[in-house]
C-alpha positions, 0 to 999 in steps of 0.5 A: 530437468529431472522428472521430480523437478518438473512435477514440483514445478507443475504443482506450484503452477497449479497453486498460482491461479492468475485472472488473465481477464484483469487488464491494467488500467493505466492512470491518465498522463495528468493525475490528481493527487497529494503528497503528505509528509510524515514522521514515524519513530524518527523516520521522516518521509513522504506519501504521494498518491495519485487518483483516477478522474473518478477519485479512485486511488491508482498509485501510491509512492512512499519515500523516506529520507534515508535513500539507499537504506534497506527500508527505503528499498522495501518501501519502493518495492511495496509502492510499486507492487501496490500501485500495480495491484490497484491498476489491475483492480485489487481493491484498496480494502484488501491492502488495508485489511492486510497491512493495518496493524502490521508491527515492526520498526520503525513505530511510534507517534506519528506527526499526522494528527489523524493517525496518532500512532503507527505500529509500522510504516505500512500500518501508517500508510494504509490507515492514511489511504483508508481515511482519504480514499474509503468511505466512512462505513468501509473504514468503520468495518475495517476498524479505521477511525480518525484520531482528530 
C-alpha cells in the first residue's frame, strides 16, 4: 500500500468513532409486536415491528409486494440497519428525526388513517413508529401528530 493510501485510511478511521461500549441487546426469542398493511402511491406492503418486554421497539421489518425490485432490496437493507441500531441503543427518536419528511417515490395518500399522506416509504414508516412507540410529548417535539 502506498504511503498516501495509508495516511488516507488513517484519516478516515479517525472520522469513524465507534462506541465499543454499546452492546447489542438481542430481542427475546418470543416477542410482542404487530404487522400493519399499507398502500402508498400504489405500492402495497407490510410493516412488522417487535418490541422488548418493556415495550421498547427492538425490530422493524418493511416488505413490499414487489419482491426482487430495487425498492424491496432497499427496504430490506434499511430494516436490518434500523433493527441493529435499535438493538445497539440508537434511540427511535434519532431515526424519526432523520427520516420523517424524506421525499422520493413512491409518495401519496396512505391507506393508514393516522398518517393520511406520506412523502416516501421511510416517511410513512417512521411516522407510524413514532405514533406507536413514542409518547405524545416526544411526538409533538418531533412534529408528528395523528391525522385521525
